[in-house]
C-alpha positions as CSV (number, residue, x, y, z in Angstrom):
1,M,45.0,15.1,12.2
2,L,44.4,14.8,8.4
3,S,41.0,13.6,7.3
4,L,40.9,10.4,5.3
5,T,39.8,12.3,2.2
6,T,42.7,14.6,2.4
7,R,45.1,11.7,3.0
8,F,43.7,9.9,0.1
9,K,44.3,12.9,-2.2
10,I,47.9,13.2,-1.0
11,I,48.6,9.5,-1.6
12,L,47.3,9.7,-5.2
13,S,49.2,13.0,-5.8
14,V,52.4,11.1,-4.8
15,L,51.4,8.3,-7.1
16,A,50.9,10.8,-9.9
17,V,54.5,11.9,-9.6
18,I,55.7,8.3,-9.8
19,L,53.6,7.7,-12.9
20,V,54.7,10.8,-14.6
21,T,58.5,10.4,-13.8
22,G,58.6,6.6,-14.0
23,S,58.3,4.1,-16.8
24,F,54.8,5.4,-17.6
25,I,55.3,8.9,-19.0
26,L,52.0,10.7,-19.4
27,Y,52.9,13.2,-22.1
28,K,55.0,10.9,-24.2
29,R,52.2,8.6,-25.0
30,D,49.0,9.1,-26.9
31,A,45.8,9.4,-24.8
32,T,44.9,5.8,-25.6
33,P,42.5,3.7,-23.5
34,E,45.5,1.5,-22.5
35,G,47.2,4.5,-21.0
36,K,44.1,5.5,-19.1
37,N,43.6,2.0,-17.8
38,E,47.1,1.8,-16.5
39,I,46.6,5.0,-14.5
40,L,43.2,3.8,-13.3
41,I,44.4,0.4,-12.0
42,K,47.5,1.8,-10.3
43,A,45.4,4.6,-8.6
44,L,42.8,2.1,-7.5
45,M,45.4,-0.3,-6.0
46,Q,47.2,2.6,-4.2
47,G,43.9,3.7,-2.8
48,L,42.9,0.2,-1.7
49,N,46.2,-0.6,-0.1
50,T,46.4,2.6,1.9
51,G,42.8,3.6,2.5
52,H,41.0,0.2,3.2
53,Y,40.2,-0.8,6.8
54,Q,42.0,-4.1,6.3
55,P,44.3,-4.0,3.2
56,E,45.0,-7.3,1.5
57,K,48.5,-8.7,1.0
58,V,48.7,-8.6,-2.8
59,D,50.4,-11.9,-3.5
60,D,49.8,-15.2,-5.3
61,N,47.1,-16.2,-2.8
62,F,45.3,-12.8,-3.5
63,S,45.7,-13.5,-7.2
64,K,43.9,-16.9,-6.9
65,K,41.0,-15.3,-5.0
66,V,40.6,-12.7,-7.7
67,F,40.9,-15.3,-10.5
68,N,38.2,-17.6,-9.0
69,L,35.8,-14.7,-8.2
70,Y,36.2,-13.2,-11.7
71,L,35.8,-16.5,-13.4
72,E,32.6,-17.2,-11.5
73,R,31.2,-13.8,-12.6
74,L,32.4,-14.2,-16.2
75,D,30.3,-17.2,-16.8
76,Y,28.4,-18.3,-13.7
77,N,26.0,-20.7,-15.5
78,K,28.8,-22.2,-17.6
79,K,27.0,-21.7,-20.9
80,F,29.8,-19.9,-22.8
81,L,33.3,-21.0,-21.8
82,L,34.7,-24.5,-22.5
83,A,37.0,-26.3,-20.1
84,T,39.9,-25.7,-22.5
85,D,39.2,-21.9,-22.3
86,V,39.4,-22.1,-18.6
87,A,42.7,-24.0,-18.8
88,K,44.2,-21.3,-21.0
89,L,43.1,-18.6,-18.5
90,R,44.5,-20.6,-15.5
91,Q,48.0,-19.8,-16.6
92,Y,47.4,-16.4,-15.0
93,E,45.8,-17.8,-11.8
94,A,48.8,-16.8,-9.7
95,A,50.0,-13.9,-11.8
96,I,47.3,-11.3,-11.4
97,D,49.2,-9.7,-8.5
98,D,52.2,-9.2,-10.7
99,E,50.0,-7.7,-13.4
100,L,48.4,-5.2,-10.9
101,R,51.9,-4.0,-9.9
102,E,52.8,-3.5,-13.6
103,G,49.4,-1.9,-14.5
104,S,49.0,-4.7,-17.1
105,F,45.7,-6.2,-18.4
106,K,47.0,-9.3,-20.3
107,F,44.8,-11.7,-18.3
108,F,41.7,-9.5,-18.6
109,D,42.3,-9.0,-22.4
110,M,42.6,-12.8,-22.9
111,S,39.4,-13.4,-20.9
112,A,37.5,-10.7,-22.8
113,D,38.6,-12.1,-26.2
114,L,37.5,-15.6,-25.2
115,I,34.1,-14.6,-23.7
116,E,33.3,-12.4,-26.7
117,Q,34.1,-15.2,-29.1
118,R,32.1,-17.8,-27.2
119,V,29.1,-15.4,-26.9
120,K,29.2,-15.1,-30.7
121,D,29.4,-18.9,-31.1
122,S,26.5,-19.5,-28.8
123,E,24.1,-17.2,-30.7
124,A,23.8,-20.0,-33.3
125,Y,23.0,-22.6,-30.6
126,Y,19.8,-21.1,-29.3
127,K,18.5,-20.3,-32.8
128,E,19.1,-23.9,-34.0
129,I,17.7,-25.5,-30.8
130,L,14.6,-23.4,-30.6
131,N,13.8,-24.2,-34.3
132,K,12.5,-27.7,-33.3
133,P,9.7,-28.8,-30.9
134,F,10.7,-30.2,-27.5
135,D,9.6,-33.6,-26.2
136,F,8.3,-33.0,-22.7
137,S,7.4,-36.7,-22.2
138,K,11.1,-37.6,-22.0
139,D,12.3,-38.2,-18.4
140,E,15.4,-35.9,-17.9
141,Q,16.5,-33.3,-15.4
142,I,18.4,-30.0,-15.4
143,E,20.7,-28.6,-12.7
144,L,20.0,-24.9,-12.0
145,D,22.8,-24.0,-9.7
146,G,25.8,-22.8,-11.7
147,K,28.2,-23.7,-8.9
148,K,27.3,-27.4,-9.2
149,L,27.9,-27.5,-13.0
150,A,31.2,-28.3,-14.7
151,Y,32.5,-26.5,-17.8
152,A,31.7,-28.4,-21.0
153,K,34.6,-30.4,-22.4
154,N,33.7,-29.7,-26.0
155,T,31.1,-28.0,-28.2
156,S,28.8,-31.0,-28.2
157,E,28.6,-30.9,-24.4
158,L,28.0,-27.2,-24.5
159,K,25.2,-27.5,-27.0
160,E,23.5,-30.2,-24.8
161,A,23.7,-27.8,-21.8
162,W,22.0,-25.1,-23.9
163,R,19.4,-27.6,-25.1
164,K,18.4,-28.4,-21.5
165,Q,18.4,-24.7,-20.5
166,L,16.2,-23.7,-23.4
167,K,13.9,-26.7,-22.9
168,Y,13.4,-25.8,-19.2
169,Q,12.6,-22.1,-20.0
170,T,10.1,-23.3,-22.7
171,L,8.6,-25.7,-20.2
172,V,8.1,-23.0,-17.6
173,R,6.3,-20.8,-20.2
174,L,4.2,-23.6,-21.5
175,V,2.9,-24.5,-18.1
176,D,2.2,-20.8,-17.3
177,M,0.2,-20.6,-20.6
178,Q,-1.8,-23.8,-19.8
179,E,-2.6,-22.5,-16.3
180,E,-3.7,-19.1,-17.6
181,Q,-6.0,-20.8,-20.2
182,Q,-7.5,-23.0,-17.5
183,K,-8.2,-20.1,-15.1
184,K,-10.1,-18.3,-17.9
185,L,-12.1,-21.4,-18.7
186,D,-12.9,-21.9,-15.0
187,K,-14.2,-18.4,-14.9
188,G,-16.4,-19.0,-17.9
189,E,-14.6,-16.6,-20.1
190,K,-14.8,-17.1,-23.8
191,V,-11.3,-18.1,-25.0
192,E,-10.0,-20.1,-27.9
193,K,-8.9,-23.4,-26.4
194,R,-5.5,-24.2,-27.7
195,S,-3.7,-27.6,-27.7
196,T,-0.4,-28.3,-25.9
197,E,1.3,-28.4,-29.3
198,Q,0.1,-24.9,-30.3
199,M,1.2,-23.5,-27.0
200,E,4.6,-25.2,-27.2
201,V,5.2,-23.4,-30.5
202,E,4.3,-20.0,-28.9
203,A,6.4,-20.8,-25.8
204,R,9.5,-21.5,-28.0
205,E,8.8,-18.2,-29.9
206,K,8.7,-16.3,-26.7
207,V,11.9,-17.8,-25.4
208,K,13.6,-17.1,-28.8
209,K,12.4,-13.4,-28.6
210,T,13.9,-13.2,-25.1
211,Y,17.3,-14.5,-26.4
212,D,17.1,-12.2,-29.5
213,D,16.8,-9.3,-27.1
214,L,19.6,-10.6,-24.8
215,Y,22.1,-11.0,-27.6
216,A,21.2,-7.6,-29.0
217,R,22.2,-6.2,-25.6
218,L,25.3,-8.4,-25.3
219,A,26.5,-7.0,-28.7
220,K,26.6,-3.5,-27.0
221,V,28.7,-4.7,-24.1
222,N,32.1,-3.0,-24.6
223,R,35.6,-3.6,-23.2
224,D,35.2,-0.9,-20.5
225,D,32.0,-2.6,-19.3
226,R,33.9,-5.9,-19.0
227,R,36.9,-4.2,-17.4
228,S,34.6,-2.9,-14.6
229,T,33.5,-6.4,-13.8
230,Y,37.2,-7.5,-13.6
231,I,38.2,-4.5,-11.5
232,N,35.3,-5.2,-9.1
233,A,36.5,-8.8,-8.7
234,I,39.7,-7.3,-7.5
235,T,38.1,-4.8,-5.1
236,N,35.6,-7.4,-3.8
237,V,38.4,-9.6,-2.5
238,Y,39.1,-6.8,0.0
239,D,35.4,-7.0,1.1
240,P,32.0,-7.2,-0.5
241,H,31.2,-3.5,0.1
242,T,34.3,-2.1,-1.5
243,G,33.9,-1.4,-5.2
244,Y,34.8,0.6,-8.2
245,F,32.2,2.8,-9.8
246,P,32.9,3.9,-13.4
247,P,31.5,7.4,-14.1
248,K,28.1,6.2,-15.4
249,A,27.6,3.7,-12.5
250,K,28.5,6.4,-10.0
251,A,25.9,8.7,-11.5
252,D,23.3,5.9,-11.2
253,F,24.3,5.4,-7.6
254,D,23.9,9.1,-6.8
255,I,20.4,9.1,-8.3
256,N,19.3,6.1,-6.3
257,F,21.0,7.4,-3.1
258,T,19.3,10.8,-3.1
259,G,15.9,9.3,-3.8
260,R,15.2,11.4,-6.9
261,L,14.5,8.3,-9.0
262,E,11.0,7.1,-9.6
263,G,11.0,3.3,-9.6
264,I,10.3,0.3,-7.3
265,G,12.5,1.1,-4.3
266,A,14.7,-2.0,-4.0
267,S,18.4,-2.1,-3.4
268,L,19.9,-4.6,-5.9
269,Q,23.3,-6.4,-6.2
270,E,24.8,-8.2,-9.1
271,K,26.3,-11.5,-7.8
272,D,27.3,-14.5,-9.7
273,G,25.6,-13.3,-12.9
274,Q,22.4,-12.8,-11.0
275,I,20.4,-9.7,-9.9
276,K,19.7,-10.1,-6.2
277,V,17.4,-8.0,-4.0
278,M,19.4,-6.9,-1.0
279,E,17.0,-4.4,0.7
280,I,13.5,-3.0,0.3
281,V,13.3,0.8,0.8
282,P,10.7,1.7,3.4
283,G,7.7,3.5,1.9
284,S,8.6,2.4,-1.7
285,P,6.3,0.7,-4.1
286,S,8.0,-2.6,-3.4
287,Y,7.6,-2.1,0.3
288,L,3.9,-1.3,-0.1
289,Q,3.2,-4.1,-2.6
290,G,4.8,-6.5,-0.1
291,E,5.8,-9.5,-2.2
292,L,9.4,-8.7,-3.2
293,K,11.8,-9.6,-0.4
294,P,15.5,-9.5,0.3
295,G,17.1,-12.6,-1.1
296,D,14.9,-12.8,-4.2
297,I,16.7,-13.1,-7.5
298,I,15.2,-11.1,-10.4
299,Q,15.3,-13.3,-13.5
300,K,13.1,-11.3,-16.0
301,V,11.7,-7.8,-16.2
302,G,8.5,-7.1,-18.1
303,Q,6.8,-3.8,-18.9
304,A,3.0,-4.2,-18.0
305,A,1.7,-6.7,-20.6
306,E,4.8,-6.8,-22.8
307,E,7.0,-9.9,-23.1
308,P,9.5,-9.9,-20.3
309,I,13.3,-9.4,-20.8
310,L,15.8,-11.9,-19.4
311,V,18.2,-10.0,-17.0
312,E,20.2,-13.0,-15.8
313,G,23.9,-12.4,-16.8
314,M,23.1,-8.7,-17.4
315,R,25.2,-5.9,-15.8
316,L,23.4,-4.3,-12.9
317,D,23.2,-0.8,-14.3
318,D,21.8,-2.3,-17.6
319,A,19.1,-4.3,-15.6
320,I,18.2,-1.2,-13.6
321,Q,17.4,0.7,-16.9
322,F,14.5,-1.9,-17.5
323,I,13.3,-1.8,-13.8
324,R,13.2,2.0,-13.7
325,G,10.3,3.9,-15.2
326,K,7.8,6.7,-14.9
327,K,5.4,7.0,-12.0
328,G,2.2,5.1,-12.5
329,T,3.6,2.5,-14.9
330,E,3.7,-1.1,-14.1
331,V,6.8,-3.4,-14.1
332,R,6.4,-7.2,-13.8
333,L,9.3,-8.9,-12.1
334,T,9.8,-12.7,-12.5
335,V,11.7,-13.6,-9.4
336,K,13.2,-16.8,-8.1
337,K,12.4,-17.1,-4.4
338,P,15.0,-18.5,-1.9
339,D,13.1,-21.8,-1.8
340,G,13.7,-22.2,-5.6
341,S,10.1,-21.3,-6.6
342,T,9.3,-18.7,-9.2
343,K,6.8,-15.9,-8.9
344,I,5.7,-13.0,-11.1
345,I,5.4,-9.8,-9.0
346,P,3.6,-6.8,-10.5
347,I,4.7,-3.4,-9.0
348,V,3.4,0.0,-10.0
349,R,6.3,2.5,-10.1
350,D,6.1,5.5,-7.8
351,V,8.1,7.8,-5.7
352,I,8.6,6.9,-2.0
353,V,5.6,7.5,0.3
354,F,7.6,9.2,3.0
355,E,5.0,8.7,5.7
356,E,5.7,4.9,5.5
357,T,9.4,5.5,6.2
358,Y,8.6,7.2,9.5
359,A,8.1,5.7,13.0
360,Q,4.5,4.6,13.6
361,S,3.0,3.5,16.9
362,A,-0.1,1.7,18.2
363,L,-1.4,0.5,21.5
364,I,-2.0,-3.2,22.2
365,E,-4.6,-3.8,24.9
366,D,-4.2,-7.3,26.4
367,K,-4.1,-7.8,30.2
368,E,-2.2,-4.5,30.2
369,K,-1.5,-1.7,27.7
370,I,1.6,-2.4,25.6
371,G,3.0,0.2,23.3
372,Y,4.3,-0.8,19.9
373,I,6.6,1.3,17.6
374,K,7.5,0.2,14.1
375,L,10.7,1.8,12.8
376,P,11.4,1.0,9.1
377,G,14.7,2.9,9.0
378,F,17.0,5.3,10.9
379,Y,16.2,8.3,8.8
380,A,17.6,11.8,9.1
381,D,17.2,15.0,7.1
382,F,20.7,16.5,7.3
383,E,19.8,19.3,4.8
384,N,17.0,20.6,6.9
385,K,17.3,21.1,10.7
386,N,13.5,21.2,10.9
387,G,13.2,18.0,8.9
388,R,12.3,14.5,10.2
389,F,14.8,12.6,12.4
390,S,14.1,9.1,13.6
391,G,15.5,9.7,17.1
392,A,13.3,12.6,17.7
393,D,10.3,10.9,16.1
394,V,10.6,7.8,18.3
395,K,11.0,10.1,21.3
396,K,7.6,11.7,20.4
397,E,5.9,8.3,19.9
398,V,7.2,7.1,23.3
399,A,5.8,10.2,24.9
400,K,2.4,9.7,23.3
401,L,2.3,6.0,24.4
402,K,3.3,6.9,27.9
403,A,0.5,9.4,28.1
404,A,-1.9,6.7,26.9
405,G,-0.8,4.5,29.9
406,M,1.5,2.0,28.3
407,Q,3.1,-0.5,30.7
408,G,5.5,-2.1,28.3
409,L,7.1,-1.2,25.0
410,I,7.9,-3.2,21.8
411,L,10.3,-1.6,19.4
412,D,10.1,-3.3,16.0
413,L,13.4,-3.2,14.0
414,R,12.5,-6.1,11.7
415,N,13.6,-5.4,8.1
416,N,15.2,-2.2,9.2
417,G,18.4,-1.9,7.1
418,G,19.9,1.0,9.1
419,G,20.7,4.6,8.3
420,S,21.8,7.4,10.5
421,L,24.3,6.4,13.2
422,A,23.6,9.6,15.2
423,D,19.9,8.7,15.4
424,A,20.7,5.2,16.6
425,V,22.8,6.7,19.4
426,E,20.1,9.2,20.3
427,M,17.5,6.5,20.3
428,A,19.4,4.2,22.6
429,G,19.7,7.2,25.0
430,L,15.9,7.3,25.3
431,F,16.0,4.1,27.3
432,I,19.1,4.4,29.5
433,E,21.0,7.0,31.6
434,Q,24.1,8.5,29.9
435,G,26.8,6.1,28.7
436,P,28.6,4.6,25.7
437,I,26.4,3.2,22.8
438,V,28.9,2.1,20.1
439,Q,32.6,2.1,19.3
440,V,33.8,3.2,15.8
441,K,37.3,2.3,14.7
442,T,39.4,3.1,11.7
443,A,42.3,0.8,10.6
444,S,45.1,2.9,12.1
445,G,43.2,4.9,14.8
446,K,42.0,4.2,18.3
447,A,38.4,3.3,18.7
448,V,36.1,6.3,19.2
449,V,33.3,5.8,21.7
450,L,30.0,7.4,20.8
451,D,28.0,8.3,24.0
452,D,24.5,9.2,25.0
453,R,25.2,12.3,27.0
454,D,21.7,12.9,28.1
455,A,21.1,11.6,31.7
456,Q,17.4,11.8,31.3
457,V,15.5,8.5,30.7
458,Q,12.4,9.0,28.5
459,Y,11.2,5.5,29.2
460,G,12.4,3.1,31.9
461,G,9.8,0.3,31.7
462,P,9.8,-3.2,30.2
463,L,11.3,-3.2,26.7
464,V,11.4,-5.8,23.9
465,I,13.2,-5.2,20.6
466,L,12.2,-7.3,17.6
467,V,14.8,-8.1,15.0
468,N,15.3,-10.4,12.0
469,S,17.9,-11.3,9.4
470,N,17.1,-8.1,7.5
471,S,17.9,-5.9,10.5
472,A,21.3,-4.4,9.7
473,S,23.8,-1.7,10.5
474,A,22.2,1.0,12.8
475,S,19.5,-1.5,13.8
476,E,22.2,-3.9,15.0
477,I,24.0,-1.1,16.9
478,L,20.8,-0.2,18.9
479,A,19.9,-3.8,19.6
480,A,23.4,-4.7,20.6
481,A,23.6,-1.7,23.0
482,M,20.3,-2.5,24.7
483,Q,21.4,-6.2,25.0
484,D,24.8,-5.3,26.5
485,Y,23.2,-2.9,29.0
486,K,20.6,-5.7,29.8
487,R,18.1,-3.0,29.2
488,A,15.9,-4.9,26.8
489,V,15.1,-8.4,25.7
490,I,16.1,-8.9,22.0
491,V,13.6,-11.2,20.3
492,G,13.5,-12.7,16.8
493,S,16.2,-14.2,14.5
494,P,19.9,-13.4,14.2
495,T,20.6,-10.1,12.4
496,F,22.3,-9.4,9.1
497,G,25.9,-8.8,10.4
498,K,27.0,-5.7,8.6
499,G,29.4,-3.9,10.9
500,T,31.4,-1.8,8.4
501,V,31.3,1.8,7.2
502,Q,32.0,2.8,3.6
503,Q,33.2,6.1,2.1
504,F,33.2,7.3,-1.5
505,F,36.4,8.8,-3.0
506,E,36.1,10.6,-6.3
507,L,39.2,9.7,-8.3
508,D,38.9,12.8,-10.5
509,E,39.1,15.0,-7.4
510,A,42.0,13.0,-5.9
511,L,44.2,12.8,-9.1
512,P,45.9,16.1,-9.9
513,S,45.4,18.3,-13.0
514,Q,48.0,16.6,-15.2
515,F,45.6,13.7,-15.5
516,N,42.7,15.9,-16.8
517,P,43.0,14.6,-20.4
518,Y,42.2,11.2,-19.1
519,K,39.3,12.0,-16.9
520,P,36.6,11.0,-15.9
521,F,37.9,8.0,-13.9
522,G,34.9,7.3,-11.6
523,A,34.9,6.6,-7.9
524,L,36.2,4.1,-5.4
525,K,33.9,3.0,-2.5
526,L,36.1,2.0,0.4
527,T,35.4,0.3,3.7
528,T,37.1,2.6,6.1
529,Q,35.7,1.9,9.6
530,K,34.2,-0.9,11.7
531,F,31.5,-0.9,14.4
532,Y,32.1,-2.5,17.7
533,R,29.7,-3.1,20.6
534,I,30.4,-1.6,24.0
535,N,31.2,-5.1,25.1
536,G,34.1,-5.1,22.6
537,G,32.8,-7.5,19.9
538,T,32.1,-6.2,16.4
539,T,28.6,-6.5,14.9
540,Q,30.4,-7.5,11.7
541,L,29.6,-11.0,10.4
542,R,27.9,-12.4,13.5
543,G,25.4,-9.5,13.9
544,V,23.2,-9.7,17.0
545,T,21.9,-13.1,18.3
546,P,18.6,-12.5,20.0
547,D,18.1,-13.4,23.7
548,V,15.0,-15.2,22.5
549,V,15.4,-16.9,19.1
550,L,12.0,-17.6,17.5
551,P,11.3,-19.9,14.5
552,D,11.8,-18.0,11.2
553,A,10.8,-19.3,7.8
554,Y,14.1,-18.1,6.3
555,A,16.3,-19.3,9.2
556,Y,18.1,-22.0,7.2
557,L,18.6,-20.1,4.0
558,E,21.8,-18.4,2.9
559,F,21.4,-14.8,3.8
560,G,23.3,-12.1,5.6
561,E,26.9,-10.7,5.6
562,K,28.3,-14.2,6.2
563,E,27.0,-15.3,2.8
564,Q,28.9,-12.6,0.9
565,D,32.2,-13.2,-0.8
566,F,35.2,-12.3,1.4
567,P,33.4,-10.5,4.3
568,L,35.6,-8.9,6.9
569,P,36.0,-11.1,10.0
570,F,34.5,-10.9,13.4
571,D,37.0,-9.6,16.0
572,E,37.1,-7.9,19.4
573,I,38.6,-4.8,20.9
574,S,38.6,-3.6,24.5
575,P,35.1,-3.1,26.0
576,A,33.9,0.4,26.8
577,K,33.2,1.3,30.4
578,Y,29.5,0.9,31.1
579,K,27.2,-0.2,33.9
580,P,24.3,-2.6,33.2
581,W,20.8,-1.1,33.5
582,N,19.2,-1.6,36.9
583,N,22.1,-3.9,37.8
584,G,21.0,-6.3,35.0
585,K,17.9,-7.6,36.8
586,I,16.3,-9.2,33.7
587,N,16.2,-13.0,34.4
588,L,17.0,-14.2,30.8
589,T,17.1,-17.8,31.7
590,Q,13.5,-17.6,32.9
591,V,12.5,-15.4,29.9
592,K,13.9,-18.1,27.5
593,S,12.3,-21.0,29.3
594,H,8.8,-19.5,29.4
595,S,9.1,-18.4,25.8
596,Q,10.1,-21.9,24.7
597,Q,7.1,-23.4,26.5
598,R,4.7,-21.0,24.7
599,V,6.3,-21.4,21.3
600,A,6.1,-25.2,21.7
601,K,2.3,-25.0,22.1
602,N,1.8,-22.4,19.3
603,N,0.6,-23.9,16.1
604,S,1.7,-20.9,14.1
605,F,5.3,-21.2,15.2
606,E,5.2,-24.9,14.5
607,L,4.1,-24.2,10.9
608,I,6.8,-21.5,10.6
609,Q,9.4,-24.1,11.7
610,E,8.0,-26.6,9.2
611,T,8.2,-24.0,6.5
612,A,11.8,-23.2,7.3
613,E,12.7,-26.9,7.0
614,R,10.7,-27.1,3.7
615,L,12.4,-24.0,2.3
616,K,15.8,-25.3,3.2
617,K,15.0,-28.7,1.5
618,Q,13.7,-26.9,-1.6
619,S,16.6,-24.5,-1.7
620,D,19.1,-27.4,-1.6
621,N,17.3,-29.3,-4.3
622,T,18.5,-27.4,-7.4
623,T,17.5,-29.9,-10.0
624,R,14.2,-29.7,-11.9
625,S,12.4,-32.3,-14.0
626,L,12.1,-31.6,-17.8
627,Q,9.2,-34.1,-18.0
628,I,6.0,-32.1,-17.9
629,D,4.0,-34.3,-15.5
630,K,6.8,-34.5,-13.0
631,Y,7.5,-30.8,-13.2
632,L,3.8,-30.0,-12.6
633,A,3.7,-32.4,-9.7
634,E,6.7,-30.7,-8.1
635,E,5.3,-27.2,-8.6
636,R,1.8,-28.1,-7.3
637,K,3.3,-29.7,-4.2
638,A,5.3,-26.5,-3.4
639,E,2.2,-24.3,-4.1
640,A,0.1,-26.5,-1.8
641,E,2.7,-26.2,1.1
642,A,2.9,-22.5,0.7
643,K,-0.9,-22.1,0.7
644,R,-1.2,-24.3,3.8
645,L,1.0,-21.8,5.7
646,E,-0.9,-18.9,4.2
647,E,-4.2,-20.3,5.4
648,A,-2.8,-21.2,8.8
649,Q,-1.7,-17.6,9.3
650,K,-5.3,-16.5,8.9
651,K,-6.2,-18.5,12.0
652,V,-3.7,-16.6,14.2
653,P,-5.4,-15.1,17.3
654,V,-6.2,-11.4,16.7
655,L,-4.5,-9.0,19.0
656,N,-6.6,-6.1,20.3
657,V,-4.7,-3.2,18.7
658,H,-5.7,0.4,18.0
659,R,-4.0,3.6,16.9
660,L,-3.9,6.6,19.2
661,Q,-6.7,9.1,18.7
662,Q,-4.3,11.9,17.5
663,D,-2.8,9.5,14.9
664,L,-6.2,8.7,13.5
665,Q,-7.1,12.4,13.3
666,A,-3.9,13.0,11.4
667,L,-5.0,10.6,8.7
668,G,-7.9,12.9,8.0
669,T,-9.9,12.0,4.9
670,D,-6.9,11.1,2.7
671,T,-8.0,7.8,1.3
672,A,-4.4,6.6,0.5
673,K,-3.4,7.3,4.1
674,V,-6.5,5.5,5.5
675,A,-5.8,2.5,3.2
676,R,-2.2,2.3,4.3
677,N,-3.2,2.5,8.0
678,K,-5.7,-0.3,7.5
679,E,-3.0,-2.5,6.0
680,F,-0.6,-1.6,8.9
681,M,-3.2,-2.6,11.5
682,K,-4.2,-5.7,9.7
683,D,-0.6,-7.0,9.7
684,L,0.0,-6.0,13.3
685,K,-3.1,-7.7,14.6
686,Q,-2.1,-11.1,13.4
687,D,1.7,-10.9,14.0
688,V,2.7,-14.0,16.0
689,Y,6.1,-12.4,16.8
690,V,4.4,-9.3,18.3
691,E,2.1,-11.7,20.2
692,E,5.1,-13.5,21.7
693,A,6.7,-10.1,22.6
694,V,3.6,-9.1,24.4
695,A,3.6,-12.4,26.4
696,I,7.3,-11.9,27.3
697,I,6.6,-8.4,28.7
698,Q,3.5,-9.6,30.7
699,S,5.1,-12.9,31.9
700,D,8.7,-12.0,32.8
701,L,9.5,-8.2,32.6
702,K,7.2,-7.0,35.3
């Protein structure tokens, strides 16, 4: 059977013959960008429609999806295009499918011409508006959600939208400056006390500098950059993980993926003109600093004490250039939290601390000894057979905890974004006798069942697996298998819901030599497979719903695969043949009932539930006052609520937790390792979710 990569190359070779002998004749035309782009789009569409797990029907309905997605990305905050511009573009709304078949870019060229002209026009707006003081006593509001805004009918309306945006940004800076001055005065520092009027002038100057920098970068955006945005609106209609990587972006991806880059260790996504944090890399500076979370939107990037740069509306690869940097240097990220609040997060760039990515264990001594293993990711060193593998490491931790007398085990997969599928299968095998763990299916092929073939059970006692909305991919596979076998109680909040597999195809390798004058073309990342549970349901979209769902501060916010544009659907195939563990003796009805009773009496969970409701309310409220007193009142109320939860968390009962002696000895006198261990223990001792997992084991799994 041909591999998918080989089949992909054959398909594009056939396409090459069509291009050469058809209406497009390679050697009878100059090597112009237009010629290259025609080859590129036809090659991409051929690859998408033959290699994707679930190819789209390229028709008028597909065209409308592409049109709306591209328009949203072209001007998400509706600060450039006029309603009349959008009306002009709409003539192509149902014609993009025809253009793709022809290899035409008429719609794209019109959109690029329009946005480039409107960007030039708007440069005069911000300079004119920021030349005069703002009146912050006037009672008016601004809408911050681009989806709720309408395109301006005329230039006057557009200028008014710009005025409000610039006023808001100046207000935020003014308030920050006032608070910074007050903090210094409260500390008794000698500072020159400045009036609101003086600060307002400086705040406007800072905003103007931000926009000067922004427009200098916008001037460097070329047609190929814009074309990549358009092409990705096409690929993302197939699913959010399928995408086109032009040569430069593919090189950036390779650097990030291999971990050679010194930076902050966050996986970012450009969505709706915003830079969104998707995942925090275990052991990275962001992971160790602790404040940057998935779902945060990066608005500005500052280098140490320098004035921050606005990255909203910036291409992802351009934004990354500002976030990257040398080890030991500081980057200050201004982020918008899911509740709408803004926070400045300082992170010192560094390489990944690999010890933090590995499995760590501890022993909780309550009425009984309960083992705890934290697994940040499913890591594997495929280049070195003697390297670290998560399956083998968890096996070692289980053995150490068993030797220490554990009578129950908590496996913590919270914020575990996945990784090695083979290690997830091996890890599941530690807790069951041999049997199927996951099913993997290609579009055309039969589902392949991946089995644990080791009949030995390393640990057969009570097991709780902790998950949350950031548990994805391999984490979901392990949790789902243990749930289907009724081997463990899954506790926490519903998981991310990514049940697809992607593969990179280098277009330069796939296209034959007659296209060499036009190379490089970049790469296509295609969704080629889907994961299915052994019960037949996919983990795609729905993820894993825990047996015991606990209150979660982010429970009501938009997060996970279901919130992406055009995710692949949930579906089912035939279940694999498997036998529940110990005849499925876990009484889940009793487990849930007892847990609900404990949670109802737990003040911490009550506060977490209140926080979830507050965050949802704040997230839904996307308007802000431009009147300084009202704005301050809103911000102080949000800060007070956040502080109340923070203070309440300090009152959580402290679990009796300690590291095993051999782990403490391994720390030695390395001060950095000792400090990280102290932080690990501090968080674990006051973790209400771990506290409830302990109670479940002691109450219902004996």
